[in-house]
KOLDO-100571 format. One line per 8 residues: number of its first residue (from 1); their letters; for each residue x, z, y of N, C-alpha, C, CB. Coordinates in Angstrom, 3 decimals. Glycine has a CB too. Example, Ala and Ser with C-alpha at 12.3 -4.5 7.8 and 13.67 -1.06 7.14 Angstrom:
<recs>
1 = AS = 13.190,7.800,-5.690,12.300,7.800,-4.500,13.200,7.800,-3.300,11.308,9.046,-4.473 ~ 12.850,7.080,-2.250,13.670,7.140,-1.060,12.900,7.870,0.030,14.084,5.725,-0.598 .
</recs>
This chain:
<recs>
1 = XXXXXXXX = 107.415,64.805,157.013,106.106,65.466,157.267,105.184,64.850,156.763,105.758,65.654,158.510 ~ 104.089,65.220,155.872,102.985,65.006,155.276,101.487,65.754,156.375,103.291,65.707,153.675 ~ 101.090,64.824,157.682,100.135,65.079,158.710,98.462,65.043,157.921,100.401,63.801,159.988 ~ 98.598,65.167,156.114,97.423,64.732,155.528,96.945,66.134,154.777,97.685,63.375,154.521 ~ 95.763,67.063,155.820,95.448,68.355,155.403,93.861,67.919,154.196,95.112,69.489,157.093 ~ 94.087,68.627,153.938,92.734,69.056,153.029,92.563,70.562,152.639,92.758,68.268,151.578 ~ 91.380,70.722,153.118,90.718,72.159,153.098,89.580,72.385,152.082,90.110,72.476,154.503 ~ 89.545,72.751,151.300,88.457,72.928,150.358,88.101,74.687,149.809,88.940,71.926,149.041 .
9 = XXXXXXXX = 86.490,74.699,149.815,86.210,75.995,149.863,84.998,76.043,148.716,85.840,76.485,151.418 ~ 85.127,77.102,147.880,83.980,77.260,146.841,82.781,78.539,147.329,84.795,77.710,145.243 ~ 81.523,78.353,147.252,80.610,78.952,147.551,79.559,79.094,146.373,80.224,78.405,148.648 ~ 78.477,79.985,146.579,76.928,79.812,145.597,76.705,79.622,146.751,75.944,80.986,144.566 ~ 75.505,78.491,146.173,74.265,78.037,146.562,73.097,79.039,146.092,74.089,76.631,146.005 ~ 73.088,79.680,144.981,71.853,80.074,144.718,70.955,79.542,143.354,71.243,79.742,145.894 ~ 69.872,79.654,143.509,69.110,79.521,141.691,68.451,78.112,142.055,67.512,81.066,141.036 ~ 68.554,77.582,143.413,67.581,76.531,143.573,68.330,75.646,145.357,65.612,77.493,143.661 .
17 = XXXXXXXX = 68.208,74.629,144.815,68.666,73.937,146.107,67.860,73.868,147.759,68.747,72.533,145.604 ~ 68.888,73.849,148.587,68.250,74.059,149.666,67.951,72.742,150.156,68.938,74.884,150.540 ~ 66.637,72.432,151.249,65.926,70.959,151.611,67.446,70.353,151.975,64.515,70.920,153.176 ~ 67.076,68.549,151.840,68.291,67.970,152.704,68.558,68.375,154.059,68.177,66.596,152.840 ~ 67.344,68.712,154.527,67.227,68.800,156.247,68.620,70.376,156.390,64.835,69.403,156.969 ~ 68.007,71.324,155.714,68.882,72.690,155.786,70.490,72.310,154.873,67.798,74.204,154.847 ~ 70.548,71.617,154.490,72.127,71.194,154.037,72.683,70.482,154.567,72.405,70.704,152.973 ~ 72.014,69.363,155.099,73.092,68.456,156.557,72.694,69.718,157.812,72.185,66.131,157.290 .
25 = XXXXXXXX = 72.174,70.440,157.712,72.341,71.145,159.025,73.576,72.042,158.631,70.921,72.044,159.564 ~ 73.744,72.804,157.612,75.412,73.475,157.453,76.197,72.174,157.889,75.986,74.064,155.554 ~ 76.534,71.264,157.652,77.068,70.245,157.709,77.180,70.069,159.464,76.275,69.219,156.805 ~ 76.219,70.025,160.171,76.379,69.848,161.805,76.914,71.116,162.386,74.913,69.518,162.592 ~ 76.647,72.984,161.555,77.017,73.910,162.066,78.733,73.392,162.587,76.734,75.115,161.037 ~ 79.237,72.938,161.268,80.423,72.536,160.986,80.808,71.936,162.495,80.435,71.526,159.685 ~ 80.580,70.253,162.268,80.869,69.329,163.392,80.406,70.470,164.987,79.676,67.614,163.111 ~ 79.801,71.411,164.990,79.890,71.810,166.163,80.954,72.914,166.324,78.649,72.158,166.552 .
33 = XXXXXXXX = 81.120,73.401,165.582,82.587,74.268,165.722,83.674,73.407,166.004,83.046,75.074,164.365 ~ 84.034,72.275,165.684,84.808,71.330,165.793,84.786,70.708,167.181,84.534,70.502,164.812 ~ 84.113,70.821,167.916,84.086,70.387,169.442,85.190,71.245,170.047,82.557,70.668,170.248 ~ 85.122,72.457,169.759,85.986,73.068,170.075,87.561,72.970,170.230,85.698,73.679,169.561 ~ 87.999,71.869,169.173,89.100,71.325,168.200,89.301,70.102,168.868,88.711,71.135,166.567 ~ 88.712,69.353,169.721,88.642,67.908,170.082,87.689,66.767,169.302,90.015,67.471,169.954 ~ 87.043,67.252,168.693,86.564,66.799,168.046,84.704,66.538,168.408,87.105,67.484,167.063 ~ 84.344,65.365,168.937,82.538,65.083,169.490,81.964,65.194,168.725,81.912,63.873,170.007 .
41 = XXXXXXXX = 80.735,65.487,169.173,79.715,66.226,168.110,79.164,64.546,167.863,78.286,67.748,168.875 ~ 79.208,63.523,168.569,78.789,61.860,168.852,79.672,61.042,167.760,79.266,61.237,170.659 ~ 80.514,61.895,167.498,81.642,61.043,166.978,81.621,60.688,165.445,82.947,61.765,167.267 ~ 80.660,61.670,164.602,79.840,61.853,162.967,79.303,60.863,162.710,78.694,62.881,162.709 ~ 79.413,59.976,161.639,78.644,58.997,160.878,77.980,59.395,159.430,79.568,57.872,160.671 ~ 76.799,58.979,159.180,76.662,59.146,157.527,76.908,58.196,156.918,75.476,59.469,156.969 ~ 77.183,58.378,155.763,77.164,57.334,154.955,76.493,56.159,154.471,77.258,57.687,154.361 ~ 76.724,55.306,154.373,75.914,54.009,153.954,76.384,52.742,153.245,75.427,53.507,155.053 .
49 = XXXXXXXX = 75.527,51.791,152.835,76.385,50.972,151.713,77.257,50.157,152.291,75.593,50.088,150.772 ~ 77.746,49.920,153.765,78.899,49.251,153.955,79.372,49.999,155.104,78.769,47.748,154.129 ~ 80.708,50.431,155.482,81.467,51.118,156.636,80.743,50.471,157.812,83.195,50.852,156.660 ~ 80.305,49.082,158.204,79.809,48.699,159.493,78.257,49.535,159.520,79.733,46.871,159.623 ~ 77.237,49.657,158.624,76.202,50.193,158.507,76.311,51.576,159.055,75.821,50.072,157.276 ~ 77.206,52.391,158.326,77.463,53.634,158.870,77.610,53.869,160.150,78.381,54.068,158.416 ~ 78.638,52.927,160.866,78.651,53.366,162.044,77.597,52.488,162.870,80.042,53.360,162.529 ~ 76.781,52.173,162.470,75.495,51.808,163.157,74.666,53.654,163.733,74.351,50.702,161.677 .
57 = XXXXXXXX = 75.108,54.449,163.369,74.379,55.943,163.262,74.910,56.870,163.360,73.823,56.298,162.292 ~ 74.823,57.223,164.672,75.436,58.773,164.815,74.924,59.796,163.619,74.897,59.484,166.370 ~ 75.722,60.702,163.098,75.033,61.531,161.939,74.402,62.955,162.922,76.419,62.054,160.482 ~ 75.029,62.958,163.882,74.576,64.450,164.644,74.317,63.910,166.488,76.303,65.961,164.447 ~ 73.636,65.087,166.807,73.192,65.324,168.226,73.301,66.384,168.282,72.012,64.991,168.711 ~ 73.465,66.950,169.494,74.228,68.107,170.413,73.074,69.367,169.818,74.210,67.730,172.596 ~ 71.411,68.350,169.704,70.600,69.587,169.280,70.271,70.100,167.419,69.103,69.215,170.039 ~ 71.300,68.507,166.969,70.903,68.792,165.285,71.248,68.062,164.955,69.718,68.934,164.619 .
65 = XXXXXXXX = 70.842,67.452,163.432,71.077,66.193,162.333,70.370,65.226,163.157,70.368,66.341,160.611 ~ 70.914,64.076,163.309,70.048,63.142,163.461,68.723,62.549,162.815,70.677,62.489,163.474 ~ 67.880,61.901,163.092,66.589,61.925,162.163,67.110,60.450,161.227,64.763,61.750,163.244 ~ 67.865,59.060,161.701,68.650,58.298,161.178,69.649,58.802,160.102,69.187,57.781,162.138 ~ 70.373,59.953,159.973,71.231,60.407,159.167,70.126,61.066,157.964,72.306,61.429,159.981 ~ 69.257,61.608,158.291,68.183,62.631,157.521,67.296,61.487,156.743,67.077,63.742,158.748 ~ 67.255,60.445,157.197,66.280,59.381,156.585,67.151,58.255,155.492,65.532,58.453,158.007 ~ 68.516,58.418,155.831,69.275,57.907,155.041,69.707,58.385,153.430,70.172,57.871,155.804 .
73 = XXXXXXXX = 69.757,59.647,153.895,70.139,60.992,152.645,68.989,60.903,151.697,70.169,62.854,153.328 ~ 67.506,60.963,152.368,66.363,60.977,151.605,65.870,60.160,150.924,65.611,61.191,152.088 ~ 66.628,58.610,151.279,66.390,57.434,150.322,67.316,57.337,149.577,66.210,56.199,150.830 ~ 68.920,57.907,149.051,69.629,57.871,148.382,69.004,58.884,147.184,70.790,58.041,149.056 ~ 69.336,57.767,146.320,68.781,58.673,144.895,69.998,59.499,144.042,68.043,57.454,143.637 ~ 71.128,59.498,144.772,71.691,60.747,144.677,71.423,61.805,145.209,72.601,60.724,144.878 ~ 70.460,62.127,146.322,70.298,63.352,146.771,68.657,63.803,145.900,70.355,63.294,148.626 ~ 68.460,62.994,144.950,66.813,63.489,144.580,66.960,64.413,143.595,65.713,62.294,143.974 .
81 = XXXXXXXX = 68.279,64.673,142.814,68.340,65.736,141.981,67.874,67.417,142.151,69.548,65.651,141.765 ~ 67.404,68.030,141.195,67.142,69.199,141.702,68.122,70.498,141.461,65.915,69.413,141.254 ~ 69.165,69.949,141.298,70.447,71.041,140.801,71.931,70.563,141.190,70.482,71.199,139.008 ~ 71.501,69.716,141.626,73.106,69.287,142.090,72.916,67.793,143.781,74.101,68.219,139.995 ~ 73.276,67.976,144.810,73.287,67.253,146.163,74.511,67.059,146.394,72.688,67.911,147.321 ~ 75.264,66.226,147.066,76.607,66.363,147.727,76.145,65.083,149.149,78.226,65.842,146.367 ~ 76.252,65.786,150.458,75.887,65.384,151.995,77.495,64.898,152.558,75.115,66.979,153.044 ~ 77.684,64.490,153.017,78.934,64.281,153.634,78.721,63.424,154.989,79.902,63.563,152.602 .
89 = XXXXXXXX = 79.568,63.760,155.834,80.380,62.510,156.990,81.276,61.950,156.992,80.734,62.705,158.033 ~ 81.801,61.409,158.492,82.773,60.989,158.856,83.081,60.475,160.260,82.925,60.298,158.087 ~ 84.492,60.361,160.594,84.475,59.587,162.036,84.364,58.823,162.109,85.135,59.466,162.774 ~ 84.711,57.845,161.257,84.462,56.684,161.589,86.086,55.468,161.599,83.671,56.998,163.048 ~ 87.125,56.867,161.415,88.163,56.171,161.732,89.291,56.170,160.057,88.824,56.997,163.274 ~ 89.231,55.130,159.903,90.379,54.906,158.533,92.257,55.501,159.251,90.396,52.477,158.011 ~ 92.702,55.649,157.699,93.685,56.159,157.908,94.084,56.986,159.309,94.343,55.249,157.625 ~ 94.983,56.787,159.877,95.667,57.591,161.134,94.628,58.473,161.807,96.286,56.541,162.324 .
97 = XXXXXXXX = 94.315,59.638,162.183,93.274,59.734,162.481,91.712,59.778,161.899,93.487,59.140,163.025 ~ 91.487,59.916,160.761,90.450,59.620,159.807,90.071,61.534,159.760,91.138,58.599,158.069 ~ 89.123,61.662,159.586,88.314,62.658,159.165,86.962,62.708,158.219,88.049,63.083,160.198 ~ 86.978,63.073,157.267,85.682,63.508,156.727,85.460,64.585,155.574,85.113,62.373,156.286 ~ 84.298,65.060,155.585,83.956,66.105,154.891,82.730,65.993,154.051,83.869,67.089,155.720 ~ 82.285,66.338,153.040,81.667,66.447,151.617,81.078,68.225,151.596,83.107,66.027,150.218 ~ 79.891,68.401,151.499,79.289,69.789,150.658,78.685,69.082,149.910,78.321,70.994,151.322 ~ 79.195,69.704,147.719,78.112,69.500,147.290,77.493,70.697,146.717,78.200,68.529,146.527 .
105 = XXXXXXXX = 76.395,71.024,146.472,75.589,72.045,146.148,75.556,71.970,144.861,74.369,72.068,146.715 ~ 75.569,72.901,144.446,75.468,72.788,142.702,74.505,74.200,142.415,77.387,72.922,141.720 ~ 73.354,74.543,141.867,72.914,75.290,141.185,73.581,76.216,139.600,71.981,74.543,141.128 ~ 74.255,75.569,139.404,75.046,75.822,137.966,75.445,77.269,138.016,76.500,74.824,137.729 ~ 76.229,77.476,137.271,77.002,78.471,137.028,78.892,77.943,137.450,76.589,78.864,135.328 ~ 79.195,76.802,138.069,79.886,76.411,138.540,79.556,75.964,140.157,80.212,75.688,137.678 ~ 80.983,76.498,140.865,80.581,76.975,142.189,80.441,75.609,142.837,81.663,78.027,142.950 ~ 79.299,75.554,144.023,79.178,75.035,144.977,80.831,74.714,145.695,78.176,75.883,145.653 .
113 = XXXXXXXX = 81.129,73.190,146.349,82.552,73.290,147.123,82.013,72.541,148.539,84.072,72.333,146.206 ~ 83.031,72.877,149.515,83.173,71.555,150.653,84.590,71.286,150.532,82.759,71.898,152.435 ~ 84.816,70.295,150.888,85.904,69.223,151.130,86.160,68.298,152.349,85.752,68.376,150.181 ~ 86.847,68.936,153.151,87.519,68.649,153.840,88.918,67.829,153.938,87.457,69.453,154.090 ~ 89.009,66.705,154.593,90.338,66.307,154.978,90.658,65.525,156.174,90.817,65.650,154.019 ~ 91.803,65.440,156.634,92.013,64.966,158.067,93.607,64.731,157.901,91.511,66.176,159.383 ~ 93.494,63.005,158.019,95.081,61.995,158.012,95.421,61.986,159.515,94.914,60.036,157.388 ~ 96.784,62.523,159.657,97.433,62.662,160.876,96.422,62.816,162.233,98.348,61.428,160.976 .
121 = XXXXXXXX = 95.694,63.537,162.233,94.687,64.209,163.452,95.681,64.988,163.591,93.078,64.958,163.223 ~ 96.031,65.177,165.186,96.970,65.974,165.934,96.472,66.811,166.007,97.443,65.716,167.008 ~ 95.124,67.028,166.597,94.696,69.076,166.601,95.179,69.653,165.449,92.815,69.640,166.506 ~ 95.075,69.490,164.299,95.236,70.105,163.303,96.615,70.763,163.209,94.929,69.307,162.355 ~ 97.597,70.110,163.833,99.143,70.347,163.863,99.499,71.637,164.196,99.853,69.490,164.813 ~ 98.252,71.848,165.027,98.371,73.766,165.567,97.476,74.324,164.378,97.418,74.355,167.556 ~ 98.172,75.528,164.175,97.526,76.395,162.845,96.428,77.173,163.579,98.726,77.595,161.954 ~ 96.450,77.019,165.186,94.954,77.737,165.370,93.728,77.122,165.214,94.769,78.211,166.608 .
129 = XXXXXXXX = 93.970,76.016,165.601,92.890,74.922,165.187,92.395,74.984,163.688,93.515,73.444,165.408 ~ 93.712,74.609,162.773,93.422,75.078,161.786,92.506,76.401,161.285,94.378,75.072,161.522 ~ 92.572,77.759,161.827,92.257,78.986,161.722,90.620,78.652,161.990,93.133,80.014,162.749 ~ 90.361,77.939,163.382,88.917,77.874,163.815,88.330,77.364,162.926,88.577,77.217,164.949 ~ 88.906,76.206,162.305,87.760,75.340,161.196,88.150,76.104,159.929,88.033,73.337,160.937 ~ 88.843,76.756,159.530,88.631,78.167,158.213,87.421,79.069,158.699,90.256,79.470,158.085 ~ 87.823,79.612,159.918,86.607,80.912,160.325,84.710,80.429,160.150,86.924,81.337,162.430 ~ 84.877,79.027,160.510,83.422,78.260,160.974,83.277,77.791,159.523,83.448,76.808,162.355 .
137 = XXXXXXXX = 83.910,77.224,158.334,83.131,77.009,156.967,83.162,78.759,156.134,84.171,75.538,155.851 ~ 84.064,79.767,156.867,83.935,81.176,156.085,81.893,81.808,156.845,85.876,82.621,156.859 ~ 81.544,81.309,157.973,80.920,81.808,158.943,79.450,81.258,157.817,81.343,81.149,160.730 ~ 79.934,79.805,157.897,78.917,79.094,157.623,78.291,79.292,155.875,79.432,77.648,158.035 ~ 79.591,78.801,154.888,79.176,79.038,153.878,79.319,80.301,152.830,79.462,78.152,153.545 ~ 79.992,81.679,153.318,80.320,82.716,152.616,81.397,82.230,151.889,79.286,83.266,151.867 ~ 82.467,81.454,152.021,82.875,80.657,150.472,83.600,82.476,149.632,84.746,78.766,150.815 ~ 83.988,82.396,148.279,84.957,83.237,147.837,86.049,82.895,147.714,84.770,83.688,146.926 .
145 = XXXXXXXX = 86.490,81.313,148.043,87.739,80.892,148.144,87.741,79.713,149.696,88.136,80.162,146.505 ~ 88.729,79.803,150.119,88.965,78.511,150.827,90.673,78.301,150.654,88.393,78.618,152.579 ~ 91.290,76.953,150.155,92.652,77.178,150.416,93.088,75.867,151.166,93.487,77.487,149.062 ~ 93.893,75.640,152.224,94.356,75.017,153.076,95.774,74.594,152.790,94.166,75.674,154.116 ~ 96.012,73.209,152.755,97.410,72.632,152.191,97.564,71.505,152.570,97.624,72.554,150.799 ~ 98.785,70.936,153.069,98.562,69.545,153.117,98.902,68.601,151.990,99.190,69.129,154.151 ~ 98.566,67.531,151.735,98.665,66.789,150.670,100.166,67.139,149.953,98.437,65.288,151.122 ~ 100.165,66.953,148.663,101.432,67.222,147.780,101.950,68.510,148.098,102.583,66.178,147.975 .
153 = XXXXXXXX = 101.522,69.863,148.447,101.752,70.933,147.883,101.612,71.019,146.510,101.131,71.723,148.403 ~ 100.585,71.294,145.873,99.726,71.280,144.769,100.528,71.893,143.378,99.210,69.729,144.593 ~ 101.505,70.461,143.566,102.687,70.874,141.977,103.795,71.631,142.618,103.615,69.231,140.984 ~ 103.815,72.370,143.595,104.715,73.352,144.671,104.251,74.620,143.635,104.090,73.476,146.772 ~ 102.939,75.214,143.392,102.802,76.187,143.345,103.343,76.825,142.224,101.812,76.290,143.566 ~ 103.492,78.284,142.053,103.863,78.962,141.098,103.186,78.679,139.962,103.834,80.122,141.376 ~ 101.624,79.223,139.892,100.948,79.720,138.899,99.609,78.107,138.854,100.341,81.630,139.383 ~ 99.668,77.612,137.633,98.892,76.511,137.393,97.583,76.751,137.598,99.061,76.033,136.197 .
161 = XXXXXXXX = 97.261,78.070,136.913,95.818,78.089,136.663,95.413,79.409,137.889,95.424,78.477,134.753 ~ 96.448,79.216,138.907,95.495,80.030,139.815,95.239,79.355,141.123,96.070,81.448,140.120 ~ 94.904,79.616,142.139,94.534,78.802,143.134,95.954,78.776,144.367,92.985,79.443,143.713 ~ 96.849,77.660,144.745,97.457,77.580,145.621,97.630,77.987,146.890,97.442,76.953,145.584 ~ 98.747,78.952,147.299,98.244,79.609,148.571,98.344,78.542,149.861,99.188,81.011,148.871 ~ 100.086,77.683,149.360,99.650,76.163,150.381,99.817,77.305,151.885,97.299,75.164,150.005 ~ 99.150,76.735,153.102,99.860,76.664,154.460,98.553,78.254,154.250,99.721,74.816,155.950 ~ 97.975,78.067,153.988,96.188,79.401,154.711,95.544,79.371,152.741,94.003,77.854,156.718 .
169 = XXXXXXXX = 95.366,80.877,152.625,93.971,80.525,151.804,93.075,82.013,152.708,94.190,80.685,149.456 ~ 91.934,81.590,151.925,91.183,82.870,152.163,90.072,83.565,150.982,90.379,82.551,153.462 ~ 90.875,85.164,150.557,90.257,85.644,149.695,89.383,86.460,149.843,90.829,85.967,149.076 ~ 88.314,87.099,149.330,87.151,87.475,149.381,86.959,88.963,149.341,86.540,86.851,148.465 ~ 88.609,89.921,149.973,88.502,91.102,149.879,89.423,91.402,150.850,88.628,91.620,148.647 ~ 89.875,92.580,150.922,90.737,93.215,151.777,92.007,93.112,151.489,90.485,94.409,151.897 ~ 92.758,92.566,152.524,94.366,92.286,151.818,95.276,92.857,153.304,94.780,90.053,151.297 ~ 96.249,93.671,153.036,96.896,93.912,154.304,98.143,93.591,154.231,96.817,95.171,154.767 .
177 = XXXXXXXX = 98.520,93.512,155.311,100.047,93.068,156.007,101.080,93.548,155.136,100.386,93.751,157.569 ~ 100.791,94.953,155.220,101.947,95.631,154.198,102.210,95.126,153.141,101.744,96.844,153.745 ~ 100.896,95.039,152.157,100.643,94.343,150.877,101.394,92.837,150.344,99.187,94.123,150.965 ~ 101.346,92.015,151.934,101.911,90.717,151.522,102.912,90.269,152.581,100.782,89.634,151.325 ~ 104.028,90.922,152.897,104.998,91.084,153.975,105.559,89.333,154.099,106.358,92.406,153.478 ~ 105.528,88.881,153.621,105.904,87.569,153.825,105.121,86.383,154.506,106.161,87.222,152.714 ~ 103.699,86.708,154.977,102.694,86.243,155.586,102.983,86.121,156.992,101.627,86.970,155.321 ~ 102.970,85.133,157.284,102.881,85.112,158.694,101.959,85.817,159.739,102.739,84.016,158.882 .
185 = XXXXXXXX = 100.976,85.824,159.402,99.668,86.445,159.973,98.635,86.813,158.442,98.807,85.089,161.219 ~ 98.063,87.775,158.751,97.161,88.595,158.182,96.093,88.324,159.195,97.621,90.093,157.963 ~ 94.753,87.343,158.764,93.839,87.703,159.617,92.499,88.322,159.029,93.614,86.593,160.372 ~ 91.759,89.850,159.213,90.959,90.222,158.747,89.771,89.251,159.191,90.981,91.487,158.952 ~ 88.926,89.201,158.326,87.513,88.516,158.454,86.422,89.286,158.415,87.257,87.596,157.477 ~ 85.676,89.616,159.229,84.561,91.056,159.136,83.248,89.651,158.967,84.420,92.596,161.189 ~ 82.291,91.135,158.285,81.205,90.285,158.138,80.414,90.374,159.438,80.381,90.644,156.905 ~ 79.256,89.646,159.326,78.290,89.632,160.595,78.116,90.422,161.404,77.245,89.523,160.432 .
193 = XXXXXXXX = 78.068,91.721,160.708,77.613,92.777,161.473,78.763,93.429,162.239,76.914,93.740,160.611 ~ 80.227,93.240,162.142,81.137,93.343,162.508,81.739,94.856,161.893,80.969,93.038,163.816 ~ 81.218,95.543,161.096,81.241,96.813,160.558,82.094,96.510,158.988,79.537,97.451,160.466 ~ 81.659,95.522,158.128,82.417,95.448,156.556,83.622,94.230,156.604,81.078,94.940,155.151 ~ 84.498,94.493,155.705,85.910,93.628,155.446,85.173,93.048,155.039,87.229,93.896,154.670 ~ 84.928,91.157,154.990,84.185,90.802,154.187,85.407,89.680,153.524,82.714,90.346,154.828 ~ 86.371,89.655,154.084,87.730,88.945,153.422,88.965,88.650,153.865,87.537,87.874,153.083 ~ 89.776,87.764,153.727,91.095,87.737,154.465,91.769,86.540,154.524,91.994,88.614,153.942 .
201 = XXXXXXXX = 91.963,86.228,155.183,93.008,84.544,155.375,94.462,85.183,155.685,92.439,83.215,157.132 ~ 94.744,84.579,154.498,96.356,84.778,154.595,97.399,83.152,155.477,96.903,85.000,152.525 ~ 97.782,83.441,156.004,98.566,82.255,156.937,100.006,82.251,156.359,98.634,82.629,158.773 ~ 100.350,81.497,156.006,101.925,81.553,155.188,103.080,81.117,156.636,102.035,79.941,153.503 ~ 102.636,79.938,157.289,103.635,80.047,158.534,102.446,79.420,159.729,105.375,78.890,158.305 ~ 103.397,79.664,161.005,102.812,79.357,162.159,103.039,77.865,162.310,103.333,80.193,163.282 ~ 103.929,77.443,161.887,104.284,76.150,162.022,103.380,75.117,161.105,105.746,76.092,161.699 ~ 103.594,73.781,161.718,102.696,73.232,160.906,103.282,72.947,159.538,102.172,72.081,161.521 .
209 = XXXXXXXX = 102.690,73.337,158.559,103.373,73.597,156.784,103.508,72.026,156.738,102.057,74.474,155.154 ~ 104.854,72.198,155.737,105.927,70.557,155.531,106.107,70.825,154.045,107.893,70.389,156.557 ~ 105.727,70.597,153.319,105.736,70.215,151.630,107.021,69.501,151.540,104.363,69.120,151.002 ~ 108.038,68.729,153.073,109.364,68.739,152.491,110.296,69.638,153.203,109.923,67.393,152.466 ~ 109.767,70.435,153.616,110.169,71.740,154.140,110.211,72.622,152.997,109.237,72.285,155.231 ~ 111.862,72.951,152.308,111.364,74.097,151.223,111.727,75.418,151.976,112.224,74.022,149.573 ~ 111.544,76.119,153.042,111.021,77.214,153.460,109.928,77.586,153.449,111.218,77.366,154.289 ~ 108.839,76.795,153.869,108.116,76.708,153.922,107.257,76.663,152.462,108.246,76.042,154.715 .
217 = XXXXXXXX = 107.800,76.268,151.782,107.709,75.872,150.278,108.012,77.446,149.614,109.026,74.496,149.769 ~ 109.000,77.728,149.583,109.423,78.995,149.553,108.801,80.643,149.754,110.176,78.784,150.294 ~ 108.328,80.208,151.053,107.406,81.051,151.706,106.322,81.286,150.909,106.987,80.562,152.913 ~ 105.629,80.101,150.888,104.018,80.149,150.210,104.381,80.559,148.603,103.024,78.302,150.298 ~ 105.348,80.007,147.816,104.977,81.010,146.605,105.705,81.729,146.710,104.940,80.700,145.279 ~ 106.527,82.456,147.025,106.870,83.991,147.542,105.669,84.595,148.062,107.998,84.071,148.749 ~ 104.218,84.428,148.831,103.195,84.940,148.680,102.343,85.317,147.174,102.658,84.206,149.439 ~ 102.571,83.578,146.764,101.515,83.786,145.673,101.927,84.890,144.709,101.276,82.452,144.845 .
225 = XXXXXXXX = 103.726,84.594,144.615,104.097,85.817,143.374,103.932,87.314,143.848,105.820,85.718,142.853 ~ 104.245,87.053,144.916,103.498,88.691,145.521,102.059,89.010,145.630,103.843,88.989,147.041 ~ 101.120,88.025,145.392,99.701,88.179,145.404,99.361,88.612,143.589,98.913,86.529,146.065 ~ 100.318,87.753,142.781,99.653,88.073,141.568,100.499,89.149,141.203,99.511,86.934,140.500 ~ 101.507,89.688,141.629,102.063,90.978,141.104,100.818,91.885,141.483,103.615,91.478,141.831 ~ 100.234,92.301,142.364,99.339,92.813,142.748,97.732,93.178,142.113,99.428,92.217,143.599 ~ 97.968,91.888,141.436,96.383,91.392,140.975,95.237,91.193,142.039,95.741,92.508,139.990 ~ 96.397,90.538,142.801,95.179,89.946,144.721,94.898,88.288,144.551,96.553,90.071,146.984 .
233 = XXXXXXXX = 95.628,87.570,143.280,95.412,86.310,142.923,94.387,85.975,141.339,96.936,85.790,142.865 ~ 93.163,86.315,141.769,92.396,85.968,140.490,92.747,84.211,139.903,90.579,86.198,140.937 ~ 92.404,84.049,138.942,92.449,83.058,138.053,91.663,82.047,138.887,91.893,83.428,136.617 ~ 91.950,80.616,138.437,90.430,79.787,138.873,89.693,80.005,137.805,90.425,78.066,139.150 ~ 89.575,80.367,136.692,88.226,80.944,136.221,87.837,82.347,136.335,88.095,80.711,134.919 ~ 88.462,83.216,136.924,87.883,84.587,137.082,86.800,84.331,138.686,89.445,85.946,137.257 ~ 87.355,83.048,139.889,86.757,82.849,140.302,84.979,82.510,140.568,87.430,82.583,140.304 ~ 85.155,81.704,139.113,83.934,81.341,138.838,83.490,82.279,137.878,83.835,80.015,138.440 .
241 = XXX = 83.687,83.605,137.221,83.074,84.090,136.620,82.505,85.836,137.293,83.834,83.862,135.452 ~ 83.435,85.800,137.758,83.834,87.078,138.964,82.663,87.313,140.298,85.521,86.544,139.854 ~ 82.996,86.187,141.052,82.385,85.870,142.548,80.995,85.052,142.670,83.481,84.963,143.365 .
</recs>
């Protein structure tokens, strides 16, 4: 079983980039949510020229982003562009137990993205902790799409021009359990006011998704087919042009 988990989200930044402080604060918000699934707020580090130098500074404090992390980001030439900027953090671990995530903000027609990876992190064996992570991503970035899958699932998807369902997929519109009976759970995501249906998180299985488990792959494939048959899984191009 592959325990390498990848979560990716696509969202819109707007016509201008936020400040480095504001973009880093979004990363801090995600780190705060991950405290509830066993990831301490003081266990994140900013990128630096060497691994050792990275570990000299915490990225976050309970109250917000550390001054050191902001200073490092502001002297990075890659952060000075007016239309594209990537910021990220990691938990200081290599291989087993490693977590890293980056947010690339893009003001062009190409969506911005969040990329989150976790390698053999035991907390993410439990689907409920993964749901906590995805819900936090949705709250912070209001994405048009979130994909959750272990390493290696993409080659098993049915439709190369559409996003894979994998373990979970978030779509920015309402989908009912009746429309996707193969899903283990359908989680409605409500807007901040609690009244408007913002989107739907579709969960293939409440077990830890395993690409070597043919039943898991077949179930994800069945959901992909079911969604496409009902015009509920846009192409990747449509996600760019319509959302």
